[in-house]
C-alpha positions as CSV (number, residue, x, y, z in Angstrom):
1,M,111.2,119.0,132.6
2,L,111.2,116.7,129.6
3,H,108.9,113.8,130.4
4,P,110.8,110.6,131.3
5,Q,108.9,108.7,128.7
6,A,109.9,111.2,126.0
7,R,113.5,111.0,127.2
8,A,113.5,107.2,127.1
9,L,112.1,107.3,123.6
10,M,114.8,109.7,122.4
11,D,117.5,107.6,124.1
12,L,116.2,104.4,122.4
13,M,116.2,106.2,119.0
14,A,119.8,107.2,119.5
15,E,120.8,103.7,120.7
16,R,119.2,102.2,117.6
17,G,120.7,104.7,115.2
18,V,117.4,106.1,113.9
19,P,118.5,108.4,111.0
20,P,117.3,112.0,111.2
21,T,114.7,112.7,108.5
22,H,116.8,115.4,106.8
23,T,119.5,112.8,106.0
24,L,117.0,110.7,103.9
25,S,115.5,111.2,100.5
26,P,111.8,112.0,100.5
27,A,111.0,108.5,99.3
28,E,113.2,107.0,102.1
29,A,111.7,109.3,104.7
30,R,108.2,108.4,103.7
31,A,108.8,104.7,103.9
32,F,110.6,105.0,107.2
33,Y,107.9,107.2,108.8
34,R,105.3,104.7,107.6
35,E,107.2,101.7,108.9
36,R,108.3,103.0,112.3
37,R,104.7,104.0,113.4
38,T,104.1,100.6,114.7
39,F,106.7,101.1,117.4
40,T,105.1,104.1,119.0
41,Q,101.4,104.0,118.0
42,P,98.7,102.1,119.8
43,E,96.9,99.3,118.1
44,P,94.3,100.8,115.8
45,P,90.9,100.6,117.6
46,Q,87.9,99.1,115.9
47,V,85.5,101.5,114.4
48,A,82.0,100.9,112.9
49,A,83.1,101.4,109.3
50,V,86.0,102.5,107.2
51,R,85.5,103.6,103.5
52,E,88.0,104.5,100.9
53,L,86.7,107.5,98.9
54,T,87.9,109.6,96.0
55,A,87.2,113.3,95.8
56,T,86.9,114.4,92.2
57,T,88.1,118.0,92.1
58,P,89.6,120.5,89.6
59,Q,93.0,119.5,91.0
60,G,92.4,115.9,90.1
61,D,91.3,112.9,92.2
62,I,92.2,113.1,95.9
63,P,92.1,109.9,98.0
64,L,90.1,110.1,101.3
65,R,89.3,107.7,104.1
66,L,86.0,108.0,106.0
67,Y,85.7,106.6,109.5
68,R,82.4,106.2,111.3
69,P,82.6,105.6,115.1
70,L,81.3,102.8,117.2
71,G,77.8,103.4,118.6
72,P,75.6,105.2,116.1
73,D,74.0,103.1,113.4
74,A,74.8,103.4,109.8
75,T,71.9,105.7,109.1
76,T,72.7,108.3,111.7
77,V,73.8,111.7,110.3
78,L,77.0,112.5,112.1
79,P,79.1,115.6,112.6
80,V,82.4,115.3,110.8
81,L,86.1,116.3,111.3
82,V,88.1,116.7,108.0
83,Y,91.6,115.7,109.0
84,Y,94.9,116.6,107.4
85,H,97.9,114.5,108.4
86,G,101.3,115.9,109.5
87,G,104.7,115.2,108.0
88,G,106.2,118.5,106.9
89,W,104.2,118.6,103.6
90,V,106.6,115.9,102.5
91,I,105.9,112.7,104.4
92,G,102.9,111.1,106.0
93,D,99.7,109.5,104.5
94,L,96.4,108.0,105.3
95,D,98.1,105.0,107.0
96,T,100.5,107.0,109.2
97,H,97.5,108.7,110.9
98,D,95.0,105.9,110.7
99,T,95.1,105.1,114.4
100,L,94.7,108.7,115.5
101,C,91.7,109.2,113.2
102,R,90.1,106.1,114.6
103,E,90.7,107.3,118.1
104,L,89.2,110.7,117.5
105,A,86.2,109.2,115.7
106,N,85.3,106.9,118.6
107,A,86.1,109.3,121.4
108,A,84.4,112.3,119.8
109,G,81.4,110.4,118.4
110,C,81.9,112.0,115.0
111,A,82.9,110.9,111.6
112,V,86.4,111.6,110.4
113,V,87.5,112.1,106.8
114,A,91.2,111.9,106.3
115,V,92.7,113.7,103.3
116,D,95.7,112.4,101.3
117,Y,96.8,115.7,99.8
118,R,99.7,116.2,97.3
119,M,103.1,116.8,98.9
120,G,106.5,118.2,98.0
121,P,109.0,118.1,96.4
122,E,106.9,116.6,93.6
123,H,104.1,119.1,94.2
124,R,105.2,122.3,95.7
125,F,103.2,125.0,97.6
126,P,100.3,125.7,97.1
127,A,99.4,122.2,95.9
128,A,98.6,120.9,99.4
129,V,96.5,124.0,100.2
130,D,94.5,123.6,96.9
131,D,93.9,119.9,97.7
132,V,92.7,120.3,101.2
133,L,90.4,123.1,100.3
134,A,89.0,121.1,97.3
135,A,88.6,118.0,99.4
136,T,86.8,119.8,102.2
137,R,84.4,121.4,99.8
138,W,83.8,117.9,98.3
139,V,83.0,116.5,101.7
140,R,80.5,119.2,102.3
141,E,78.9,118.7,98.9
142,Q,78.6,115.0,99.4
143,A,77.5,115.2,103.0
144,G,74.0,113.9,102.3
145,A,75.2,110.8,100.5
146,L,77.8,110.2,103.2
147,R,75.3,110.7,106.1
148,L,77.3,113.7,107.4
149,D,76.0,117.0,108.8
150,P,77.4,119.9,106.7
151,G,76.4,122.3,109.4
152,R,78.7,120.5,111.9
153,L,81.9,120.3,109.9
154,A,85.3,120.8,111.7
155,V,88.8,120.8,110.3
156,G,91.9,119.7,112.0
157,G,95.4,118.4,111.6
158,D,98.8,118.0,113.3
159,S,102.0,119.9,112.4
160,A,101.8,120.6,108.6
161,G,98.2,119.3,108.9
162,G,97.5,121.9,111.6
163,N,98.9,124.6,109.2
164,L,96.6,123.4,106.5
165,A,93.6,123.3,108.8
166,A,94.2,126.9,109.8
167,L,94.5,127.9,106.1
168,V,91.2,126.1,105.3
169,A,89.4,128.0,108.0
170,L,90.8,131.3,106.7
171,A,90.1,130.6,103.1
172,A,86.6,129.3,103.9
173,R,85.8,132.5,105.8
174,D,87.1,134.7,103.0
175,A,85.2,132.8,100.3
176,G,82.0,132.6,102.5
177,D,81.0,129.3,100.9
178,L,82.3,126.7,103.4
179,P,81.1,127.1,106.9
180,I,83.5,125.6,109.4
181,A,82.4,124.9,113.0
182,F,85.7,124.3,114.7
183,Q,89.4,124.1,114.0
184,L,91.7,121.6,115.8
185,L,95.3,122.7,115.5
186,I,97.8,120.3,116.9
187,Y,101.3,121.8,117.2
188,P,100.6,123.8,113.9
189,A,103.2,125.5,111.8
190,T,102.0,129.0,111.4
191,D,105.0,131.1,110.3
192,M,107.3,129.8,107.6
193,R,110.0,132.3,108.5
194,R,110.9,130.0,111.5
195,G,112.1,132.9,113.6
196,H,110.3,132.3,116.9
197,P,112.5,131.8,120.0
198,S,111.5,128.1,120.4
199,H,113.2,127.4,117.0
200,T,116.4,128.2,118.8
201,T,115.8,126.8,122.3
202,N,114.2,123.6,120.9
203,G,116.0,123.5,117.6
204,D,118.4,120.6,118.4
205,G,118.1,117.4,120.4
206,Y,114.3,116.9,120.4
207,V,113.7,114.8,117.3
208,L,112.3,117.7,115.1
209,T,115.3,119.9,114.6
210,R,116.1,123.0,112.7
211,D,117.8,120.9,110.0
212,T,114.7,118.8,109.6
213,L,112.5,121.9,109.5
214,A,114.7,123.4,106.8
215,Y,114.5,120.1,104.9
216,F,110.7,120.1,105.0
217,H,110.5,123.8,104.2
218,D,112.8,123.6,101.2
219,H,111.0,120.6,99.7
220,Y,107.7,122.4,100.0
221,I,108.4,126.1,99.4
222,A,110.1,126.8,96.0
223,D,110.2,130.6,96.3
224,P,111.4,132.2,99.6
225,A,108.8,135.0,99.0
226,H,106.1,132.4,99.6
227,D,107.1,132.4,103.3
228,L,105.1,135.7,103.5
229,D,102.0,134.3,101.8
230,W,99.3,133.7,104.4
231,R,98.5,130.5,102.6
232,A,101.9,129.3,103.9
233,S,102.0,131.3,107.1
234,P,98.5,131.8,108.5
235,L,99.9,134.0,111.3
236,L,100.7,136.6,108.7
237,H,97.1,137.0,107.5
238,T,96.2,140.6,107.9
239,D,92.7,139.8,109.3
240,L,92.1,136.9,111.7
241,A,88.7,138.0,112.8
242,G,85.5,136.0,112.3
243,L,87.1,132.5,112.5
244,P,85.6,129.4,114.0
245,P,86.5,128.4,117.6
246,A,89.9,126.8,117.9
247,L,91.8,124.4,120.1
248,V,95.6,124.8,119.7
249,I,97.8,122.0,121.2
250,T,101.5,122.7,121.6
251,A,104.5,120.8,123.1
252,G,107.1,122.3,125.5
253,Y,110.1,120.9,123.7
254,D,108.9,121.6,120.1
255,P,110.5,124.2,117.8
256,L,107.0,125.1,116.7
257,R,105.8,125.8,120.3
258,D,105.9,129.6,120.2
259,E,104.3,130.1,116.8
260,G,101.4,127.9,117.9
261,L,101.0,130.0,121.0
262,D,101.3,133.2,119.0
263,Y,98.6,132.0,116.6
264,A,96.2,131.2,119.5
265,R,97.0,134.6,121.0
266,A,96.3,136.3,117.7
267,L,93.0,134.5,117.2
268,T,91.9,135.6,120.7
269,E,93.0,139.2,120.1
270,A,91.0,139.2,116.9
271,G,87.8,138.3,118.8
272,N,87.7,134.6,118.3
273,R,87.3,131.8,120.8
274,A,90.7,130.1,121.1
275,T,92.1,127.8,123.7
276,C,95.8,126.9,123.8
277,V,97.0,123.9,125.9
278,C,100.8,123.3,126.1
279,F,102.0,119.8,127.1
280,E,105.1,121.2,128.7
281,R,107.1,118.0,128.9
282,Q,106.5,116.7,125.4
283,I,108.2,116.7,122.0
284,H,106.8,117.4,118.6
285,G,104.7,114.6,117.1
286,F,103.8,113.2,120.5
287,I,100.0,112.8,120.0
288,T,100.4,109.8,117.7
289,M,102.7,108.0,120.2
290,G,100.2,106.6,122.7
291,R,102.0,103.2,122.9
292,V,105.0,104.8,124.6
293,L,103.8,108.3,125.8
294,D,100.9,108.4,128.3
295,E,100.3,112.1,127.7
296,A,99.6,111.3,124.0
297,N,96.4,109.5,125.1
298,T,95.5,112.5,127.4
299,A,95.9,114.8,124.4
300,V,93.7,112.7,122.2
301,A,91.0,112.6,124.9
302,L,91.2,116.4,125.2
303,C,90.9,116.9,121.5
304,A,88.0,114.5,121.3
305,A,86.2,116.1,124.2
306,E,86.4,119.5,122.6
307,L,85.1,118.1,119.3
308,R,82.2,116.5,121.1
309,R,81.4,119.6,123.0
310,V,81.5,122.0,120.0
311,L,79.9,119.7,117.4
312,G,77.3,118.1,119.7
């Protein structure tokens, strides 16, 4: 059932000898991820405005990038999606997810603020969690100056970024000081123990492997006991009630598939509104690959439609 386009991409990677991420140093993996994006990502669409910002927080200065969509004029107060990039808490940055943020902004008619959080192994858990929480609070505090509506603030991310978005929603609910309107969780990591069946059935042969997951985990998590901390594994939080509506996207050939589904199920059972859509024929990371995977563009359109519906 693997999509022929996904199979063709994987065959091309094998033919060209693309090295598995876990065989590279973090610096090499970051550079390779940044450079190879041009082969699979669409051309970045034009948006109305892009601003480089800096959030001054107790953790230090955090780089941000603000996108305003085509259409509304510069004075319009817009809903906003605060977006956390994927990359296993080790790789990825504002540039690797620039196209996706532009696509979401234009299609959803909202502003997007991308967060360049600290990563491992230089900055271990919970540095990334602290950064995304601080950055999201900063966006809310600065909403007036940025022409954003703090009452229509969503969080989202893919993979490790989906993990962080889920954690922000939980921490915001617990603190009661950061209202979140929606959470967009794209193939999120929700259980650091990595014991769900899809880690076995999809653990080899589909780009993101068990070895690469272990590489990311071990560069991010310093103490194995942290796997049980809900700030690393949101699925293990003892109370999932009272959370914002969620859209969870999963992929059929992704090791993270089952923990994404389980998180959506747990959200629903706790009384929340949660929708889970599995792209059965796709691999992990597919949503940024719209140049070579048609279903990536479908997934982007679905995410944008939900953002537009919920945020108005």
